[in-house]
C-alpha positions in Angstrom: -17.0 18.5 49.1 -13.4 18.4 47.4 -14.8 15.5 45.2 -16.8 17.7 43.7 -14.4 20.5 43.3 -11.8 17.8 41.6 -14.5 16.8 39.1 -16.1 20.3 37.9 -12.4 21.3 37.2 -11.9 18.1 34.9 -10.6 19.2 31.3 -12.7 17.6 28.3 -11.3 17.9 24.8 -13.6 17.3 22.0 -13.0 15.5 19.3 -12.4 17.2 15.6 -15.2 14.7 13.9 -18.4 12.2 15.7 -17.1 9.1 17.1 -18.7 7.4 13.8 -16.3 8.8 11.4 -13.6 7.4 13.0 -15.0 4.0 13.4 -16.2 4.8 9.2 -12.5 5.5 8.9 -10.8 2.7 10.1 -13.2 0.3 8.8 -12.5 1.5 5.0 -9.2 1.7 5.9 -8.9 -2.5 7.0 -10.9 -3.2 4.5 -7.9 -1.3 2.0 -5.3 -3.4 3.7 -7.2 -6.2 3.6 -7.7 -5.9 0.0 -4.3 -5.0 -0.8 -3.0 -8.2 1.3 -5.7 -10.3 -1.0 -4.5 -9.1 -3.9 -1.1 -10.7 -3.4 -2.5 -13.8 -3.6 -0.7 -17.0 -6.0 1.8 -14.0 -6.8 5.2 -17.1 -6.5 3.0 -19.2 -9.5 2.7 -15.9 -11.6 6.5 -16.1 -12.2 7.2 -19.9 -12.4 9.5 -19.6 -14.9 11.5 -18.3 -12.8 12.0 -20.8 -10.1 11.8 -23.6 -12.5 15.5 -23.7 -12.5 16.3 -23.8 -8.9 16.7 -26.8 -6.6 13.6 -26.3 -5.0 11.3 -27.8 -7.4 11.5 -31.5 -8.2 13.0 -32.5 -11.8 10.1 -33.6 -14.4 11.0 -35.4 -17.1 
């Protein structure tokens, strides 16, 4: 009998938006961060003149 009383006194907090809105928002954010990461591909090779004088690359004769 006490189980029924405890279950009926449960507090339910509703979401401010439907659950689908949160899912779509996180998916859009995930793709935006993926695009940001992808945009930094091959950045080191864009500025090759800055690294040519260092000892990291073999000397070209």
